[in-house]
C-alpha positions as CSV (number, residue, x, y, z in Angstrom):
1,X,15.7,-20.1,3.2
2,X,16.4,-16.8,5.0
3,X,20.1,-16.8,4.0
4,X,19.3,-17.4,0.3
5,X,20.2,-14.6,-2.1
6,X,16.7,-14.8,-3.5
7,X,14.9,-14.6,-0.1
8,X,14.8,-10.8,-0.1
9,X,12.7,-10.9,-3.2
10,X,10.6,-13.7,-1.8
11,X,9.8,-11.4,1.1
12,X,8.6,-8.8,-1.4
13,X,6.3,-11.4,-3.1
14,X,4.9,-12.6,0.3
15,X,4.1,-9.0,1.3
16,X,2.8,-8.1,-2.1
17,X,-0.3,-10.3,-1.4
18,X,-0.7,-8.6,2.0
19,X,-0.5,-5.2,0.4
20,X,-3.1,-6.3,-2.2
21,X,-5.5,-7.5,0.5
22,X,-4.8,-4.4,2.7
23,X,-6.1,-2.0,0.0
24,X,-8.7,-4.3,-1.5
25,X,-10.5,-4.8,1.8
26,X,-10.6,-1.0,2.6
27,X,-11.4,0.1,-1.0
28,X,-14.3,-2.1,-2.1
29,X,-16.7,-0.4,0.3
30,X,-16.4,2.8,-1.8
31,X,-18.0,1.1,-4.8
32,X,-20.6,-1.0,-3.1
33,X,-22.6,1.9,-1.7
34,X,-25.5,1.5,-4.1
35,X,-25.9,-2.2,-3.2
36,X,-25.7,-1.5,0.5
37,X,-28.1,1.4,0.5
38,X,-31.1,-1.0,0.0
39,X,-30.3,-2.6,3.3
40,X,-28.8,0.4,5.2
41,X,-30.7,3.6,4.6
42,X,-28.3,6.0,6.2
43,X,-25.8,5.4,3.3
44,X,-28.1,7.4,1.0
45,X,-26.5,10.5,2.4
46,X,-23.1,11.3,0.8
47,X,-22.1,13.0,4.1
48,X,-22.9,9.9,6.1
49,X,-20.9,7.8,3.6
50,X,-18.0,10.3,3.9
51,X,-18.1,9.8,7.7
52,X,-17.9,6.1,7.2
53,X,-14.8,6.4,5.1
54,X,-13.3,9.1,7.3
55,X,-13.5,7.2,10.6
56,X,-11.2,4.5,9.1
57,X,-8.7,7.2,8.0
58,X,-8.7,9.1,11.4
59,X,-8.1,6.0,13.4
60,X,-5.6,4.6,10.9
61,X,-3.8,7.9,11.1
62,X,-3.5,8.2,14.8
63,X,-2.6,4.5,15.2
64,X,0.2,4.7,12.6
65,X,2.8,6.4,14.9
66,X,2.1,3.8,17.6
67,X,2.4,1.0,15.1
68,X,5.6,2.4,13.8
69,X,7.1,2.7,17.3
70,X,6.1,-0.9,18.1
71,X,7.4,-2.2,14.7
72,X,10.9,-0.7,15.5
73,X,11.1,-2.7,18.7
74,X,9.4,-6.0,18.1
75,X,9.4,-8.9,15.6
76,X,7.6,-7.4,12.6
77,X,6.6,-10.8,11.2
78,X,4.1,-11.3,14.0
79,X,2.9,-7.8,13.8
80,X,2.2,-8.3,10.1
81,X,0.5,-11.7,10.6
82,X,-1.7,-10.3,13.4
83,X,-2.6,-7.2,11.5
84,X,-3.7,-9.2,8.4
85,X,-5.7,-11.7,10.5
86,X,-7.6,-9.1,12.4
87,X,-8.5,-6.8,9.5
88,X,-9.5,-9.8,7.4
89,X,-11.8,-11.0,10.2
90,X,-13.3,-7.5,10.3
91,X,-13.9,-7.6,6.6
92,X,-15.7,-11.0,7.0
93,X,-17.8,-9.5,9.8
94,X,-18.9,-6.5,7.7
95,X,-20.9,-9.0,5.7
96,X,-23.1,-9.6,8.7
97,X,-23.6,-5.8,9.5
98,X,-27.3,-4.8,9.5
99,X,-27.0,-1.2,10.7
100,X,-25.0,1.9,9.9
101,X,-23.5,1.9,13.5
102,X,-22.3,-1.6,13.1
103,X,-20.5,-0.7,9.8
104,X,-19.1,2.4,11.5
105,X,-17.5,0.5,14.4
106,X,-16.2,-2.3,12.1
107,X,-14.5,0.4,9.9
108,X,-13.0,1.9,13.1
109,X,-11.6,-1.5,14.1
110,X,-10.3,-2.0,10.6
111,X,-8.5,1.3,10.9
112,X,-6.6,0.1,14.0
113,X,-5.6,-3.3,12.5
114,X,-4.6,-2.1,9.1
115,X,-2.4,0.7,10.6
116,X,0.0,-2.0,11.9
117,X,0.9,-3.2,8.4
118,X,2.5,-0.5,6.2
119,X,5.2,0.8,8.6
120,X,6.2,-2.8,9.5
121,X,6.0,-4.1,5.9
122,X,8.0,-1.2,4.3
123,X,10.7,-1.1,6.9
124,X,11.1,-4.9,6.6
125,X,11.6,-4.6,2.9
126,X,14.0,-1.7,3.3
127,X,16.1,-3.9,5.7
128,X,16.2,-6.7,3.2
129,X,17.2,-4.4,0.3
130,X,20.1,-2.0,0.2
131,X,20.0,1.4,-1.7
132,X,20.6,-0.2,-5.1
133,X,17.4,-2.2,-5.1
134,X,15.3,-0.5,-2.5
135,X,13.0,1.6,-4.7
136,X,12.3,-1.2,-7.2
137,X,11.6,-3.6,-4.3
138,X,9.2,-1.2,-2.7
139,X,7.8,-0.4,-6.1
140,X,7.0,-4.1,-6.8
141,X,5.4,-4.3,-3.3
142,X,3.4,-1.1,-4.1
143,X,2.0,-2.6,-7.2
144,X,0.1,-4.9,-4.9
145,X,-1.5,-1.9,-3.3
146,X,-2.7,-0.5,-6.6
147,X,-4.0,-3.9,-7.8
148,X,-5.9,-4.1,-4.5
149,X,-7.5,-0.8,-5.3
150,X,-8.3,-2.0,-8.8
151,X,-9.9,-5.2,-7.6
152,X,-11.7,-3.2,-5.0
153,X,-13.5,-1.5,-7.8
154,X,-15.1,-4.8,-8.7
155,X,-16.9,-4.8,-5.4
156,X,-19.9,-3.2,-7.0
157,X,-19.9,-5.7,-9.9
158,X,-19.6,-8.7,-7.6
159,X,-22.3,-7.3,-5.3
160,X,-24.6,-6.8,-8.2
161,X,-24.2,-10.5,-9.3
162,X,-24.2,-12.0,-5.8
163,X,-24.6,-9.7,-2.7
164,X,-22.5,-7.2,-0.9
165,X,-22.6,-9.5,2.1
166,X,-21.0,-12.4,0.3
167,X,-18.4,-10.1,-1.2
168,X,-17.2,-9.1,2.3
169,X,-17.3,-12.8,3.4
170,X,-15.2,-14.1,0.5
171,X,-12.4,-11.6,0.7
172,X,-12.3,-11.6,4.5
173,X,-11.9,-15.4,4.6
174,X,-9.2,-15.3,2.0
175,X,-7.1,-12.9,4.2
176,X,-7.6,-15.1,7.3
177,X,-6.2,-18.1,5.4
178,X,-3.2,-16.2,4.0
179,X,-2.2,-15.0,7.5
180,X,-1.4,-18.7,8.3
181,X,0.8,-18.9,5.1
182,X,2.9,-16.0,6.4
183,X,3.5,-17.8,9.7
184,X,5.5,-20.5,7.9
185,X,7.4,-18.5,5.3
186,X,7.9,-14.9,6.5
187,X,11.1,-14.2,8.5
188,X,12.3,-11.1,10.4
189,X,15.5,-9.2,9.7
190,X,16.4,-6.1,11.7
191,X,18.8,-3.6,10.2
192,X,20.1,-2.9,13.8
193,X,20.5,-4.7,17.1
194,X,17.7,-4.3,19.6
195,X,18.4,-4.6,23.4
196,X,17.4,-8.0,24.7
197,X,15.0,-8.5,27.6
198,X,17.8,-9.6,29.9
199,X,19.5,-6.3,29.5
200,X,16.6,-3.9,29.5
201,X,13.0,-3.8,30.5
202,X,10.2,-3.4,28.0
203,X,9.5,0.0,29.5
204,X,13.0,1.1,28.7
205,X,12.7,-0.2,25.1
206,X,9.7,1.9,24.4
207,X,11.2,4.9,26.3
208,X,14.1,4.7,23.8
209,X,11.5,4.6,21.0
210,X,9.8,7.8,22.1
211,X,13.2,9.5,22.3
212,X,13.5,8.5,18.6
213,X,10.3,10.5,17.9
214,X,11.9,13.5,19.5
215,X,15.0,13.0,17.3
216,X,12.8,12.8,14.2
217,X,10.8,15.9,15.1
218,X,14.0,17.8,15.8
219,X,15.1,17.3,12.2
220,X,14.0,20.0,9.7
221,X,14.4,17.6,6.8
222,X,11.9,15.2,8.4
223,X,9.4,18.1,8.8
224,X,9.7,18.7,5.0
225,X,9.3,15.0,4.3
226,X,6.1,15.1,6.5
227,X,4.6,17.9,4.5
228,X,5.8,16.4,1.2
229,X,4.1,13.2,2.1
230,X,0.9,14.8,3.4
231,X,0.2,17.4,0.7
232,X,-0.3,14.9,-2.1
233,X,-2.4,12.8,0.3
234,X,-5.2,15.4,-0.1
235,X,-5.8,14.7,-3.8
236,X,-4.6,11.1,-3.3
237,X,-7.3,10.1,-0.8
238,X,-9.8,12.3,-2.6
239,X,-9.4,10.2,-5.8
240,X,-9.4,6.9,-3.9
241,X,-12.6,7.6,-2.1
242,X,-14.5,9.9,-4.4
243,X,-13.4,9.3,-8.0
244,X,-16.0,6.6,-8.6
245,X,-18.7,9.1,-7.5
246,X,-17.1,11.8,-9.6
247,X,-17.1,9.6,-12.7
248,X,-20.6,8.4,-12.1
249,X,-21.9,12.0,-11.9
250,X,-19.8,13.6,-14.6
251,X,-20.1,10.8,-17.2
252,X,-23.6,9.7,-16.1
253,X,-22.6,6.1,-15.5
254,X,-24.0,3.5,-13.2
255,X,-21.8,2.9,-10.1
256,X,-21.3,-0.8,-11.2
257,X,-19.5,0.7,-14.3
258,X,-18.0,3.8,-12.7
259,X,-16.4,1.9,-9.8
260,X,-14.3,-0.5,-11.9
261,X,-13.5,2.2,-14.4
262,X,-12.2,4.6,-11.7
263,X,-10.2,2.1,-9.7
264,X,-8.8,0.2,-12.6
265,X,-7.7,3.3,-14.5
266,X,-6.0,4.8,-11.5
267,X,-4.5,1.5,-10.3
268,X,-3.1,0.4,-13.6
269,X,-1.5,3.8,-14.2
270,X,-0.1,3.8,-10.7
271,X,1.1,0.2,-11.3
272,X,3.2,1.5,-14.3
273,X,4.2,4.6,-12.3
274,X,5.7,2.7,-9.3
275,X,7.8,0.5,-11.7
276,X,9.1,3.5,-13.7
277,X,9.7,5.5,-10.5
278,X,11.4,2.6,-8.8
279,X,13.8,1.8,-11.6
280,X,14.5,5.5,-12.3
281,X,15.1,6.4,-8.7
282,X,17.5,3.4,-8.1
283,X,19.5,4.4,-11.2
284,X,19.5,8.2,-10.5
285,X,20.5,8.0,-6.8
286,X,23.7,6.2,-7.7
287,X,24.7,9.2,-9.8
288,X,23.1,12.0,-7.8
289,X,22.1,11.8,-4.1
290,X,19.0,13.9,-4.9
291,X,17.9,11.4,-7.6
292,X,15.1,10.0,-5.5
293,X,13.9,13.5,-4.7
294,X,13.9,14.6,-8.4
295,X,12.0,11.4,-9.3
296,X,9.4,12.2,-6.7
297,X,9.1,15.8,-8.1
298,X,8.4,14.4,-11.6
299,X,5.6,12.3,-10.2
300,X,4.0,15.1,-8.3
301,X,4.2,17.5,-11.2
302,X,2.1,15.1,-13.3
303,X,-0.7,15.2,-10.7
304,X,-1.3,18.9,-11.2
305,X,-2.7,18.9,-14.8
306,X,-4.5,15.6,-13.8
307,X,-6.5,17.4,-11.1
308,X,-7.5,20.1,-13.6
309,X,-8.7,17.5,-16.0
310,X,-10.6,15.6,-13.3
311,X,-12.2,18.8,-11.9
312,X,-13.1,20.6,-15.1
313,X,-13.2,17.8,-17.8
314,X,-16.7,17.0,-19.1
315,X,-15.8,14.4,-21.8
316,X,-14.9,10.8,-21.4
317,X,-11.4,11.4,-22.9
318,X,-10.6,14.3,-20.6
319,X,-11.7,12.6,-17.4
320,X,-10.1,9.3,-18.3
321,X,-6.9,11.1,-19.3
322,X,-6.9,13.0,-15.9
323,X,-7.3,9.7,-14.0
324,X,-4.5,8.1,-16.0
325,X,-2.1,11.0,-15.5
326,X,-2.9,11.2,-11.8
327,X,-2.3,7.5,-11.3
328,X,1.0,7.6,-13.2
329,X,2.3,10.6,-11.3
330,X,1.1,9.4,-7.9
331,X,2.8,6.0,-8.4
332,X,6.1,7.6,-9.3
333,X,5.8,9.8,-6.1
334,X,4.5,7.0,-3.9
335,X,7.3,4.5,-4.5
336,X,10.0,6.9,-3.3
337,X,8.6,7.9,0.1
338,X,10.3,5.2,2.2
339,X,13.6,5.3,0.1
340,X,13.8,9.1,0.6
341,X,13.1,8.6,4.4
342,X,16.0,6.1,4.4
343,X,18.4,8.8,3.2
344,X,17.6,10.9,6.4
345,X,16.7,8.4,9.1
346,X,18.6,5.4,10.5
347,X,17.0,1.9,10.3
348,X,16.3,2.1,14.1
349,X,13.6,4.7,13.6
350,X,12.3,4.1,10.0
351,X,9.0,2.4,11.0
352,X,8.4,5.2,13.5
353,X,9.2,7.8,10.9
354,X,6.8,6.2,8.4
355,X,4.2,5.9,11.1
356,X,4.4,9.7,11.7
357,X,4.2,10.3,7.9
358,X,1.0,8.1,7.8
359,X,-0.4,10.2,10.7
360,X,-0.1,13.5,8.9
361,X,-0.9,12.1,5.5
362,X,-3.9,10.1,6.4
363,X,-5.2,12.8,8.7
364,X,-5.2,15.1,5.7
365,X,-7.0,12.3,3.8
366,X,-9.7,12.1,6.5
367,X,-10.3,15.8,6.4
368,X,-10.6,15.9,2.6
369,X,-12.8,12.8,2.5
370,X,-15.3,14.4,4.9
371,X,-15.1,17.8,3.2
372,X,-15.7,16.2,-0.3
373,X,-18.7,14.4,1.1
374,X,-20.3,17.8,1.8
375,X,-19.1,19.0,-1.6
376,X,-20.8,16.1,-3.3
377,X,-24.1,17.0,-1.5
378,X,-23.6,20.7,-2.5
379,X,-22.8,19.9,-6.1
380,X,-19.2,21.4,-6.1
381,X,-17.2,18.2,-6.1
382,X,-15.6,18.9,-9.5
383,X,-14.2,22.3,-8.7
384,X,-13.0,21.3,-5.3
385,X,-11.0,18.5,-6.9
386,X,-9.1,21.0,-9.1
387,X,-8.2,23.3,-6.2
388,X,-6.2,20.5,-4.5
389,X,-3.4,21.1,-7.0
390,X,-2.2,24.2,-5.0
391,X,-0.9,22.2,-2.1
392,X,1.0,19.9,-4.5
393,X,2.8,22.9,-5.9
394,X,3.9,24.0,-2.4
395,X,5.1,20.5,-1.6
396,X,7.3,20.4,-4.8
397,X,8.9,23.8,-4.0
398,X,9.8,22.8,-0.4
399,X,11.1,19.4,-1.5
400,X,13.5,20.9,-4.1
401,X,14.7,23.7,-1.9
402,X,15.2,22.1,1.6
403,X,15.9,18.4,1.1
404,X,19.7,17.9,0.7
405,X,20.6,14.2,1.4
406,X,24.3,13.4,2.3
407,X,24.1,9.6,1.8
408,X,22.1,7.0,-0.2
409,X,21.4,5.1,3.0
410,X,21.6,6.5,6.5
411,X,23.1,4.0,8.8
412,X,23.1,5.7,12.3
């Protein structure tokens, strides 16, 4: 099966379901707050809820470089299987939580386990797909992420009809079962040769990996990619974690309605965006090496008016239009992160590079999530959303001026 010409696309399909569960399990908490408040009083405070969301992001961020380094040196199949099994088990256990502290520590453990998936999964897809199909392959995989966000929005609806406990139990069990499916069908494919155990000790393997971190940080283009990735993460994580609350307050909707509306609107627009961005990028890069960069700029440019509409819009049409515009633009941007990295970094260090990108990007998300929790309590959530467009403008300028790729696919 591994040698079949169709297997690279089968890998995308297999990992698509993992990506969906990855984001569904983390996202549904953001819409189930009203149901959970009846049992866990501390969730009444928006600041406490922000801390609950932020602890996941902080740990996820700091574990991402570690997971990337490990993914570059070991069999990524087993890393992905183990990651899915653990975070799904944590999701299941969240249904048994009775206190805020229990939820807090389970979210922390989820941050560790989920951090091991994205660098491994994206680098595996990149190794199975060359430059001509890389963006669309990653784009199809990324649609799973956005559908996971959309389905996560139904957490409040399911919790209203059953219970928040059974919602966590059901989705957690589903992920545990799927981890066993991957054991039988997912195969590894390294885009380079790793040193065998007979030739080198494990210590030397990881020493080599940390040298790779030094090489990455010595590359000015990689620093720009880091900023380009992290700057949109501020509004990106803000919308993922606080858009349901923003819609509920601005449009005076119940969370059971605002949650699905926010996540489905964003996710479906991003779903379309990653497909448009993937196809456009793969076509453009064959004619111009900066094609992927230009595609990313188009996506980021769409998020700027979207943030203004989300921040200052007071009608249903304006807020919904802002969410659609942001989702479309973010999807076009998001699908090209790993393909752009592949133009500047060899296969040997791509998971490490993406892990570092996750570190800075999600750290930014953790900061903004916590900050917007305080904004929500202070009543300034709308205006603070709009101000996030400034960092996006800076990222666009740096990306256009500094990034000058010399190849479609860096080999060594």
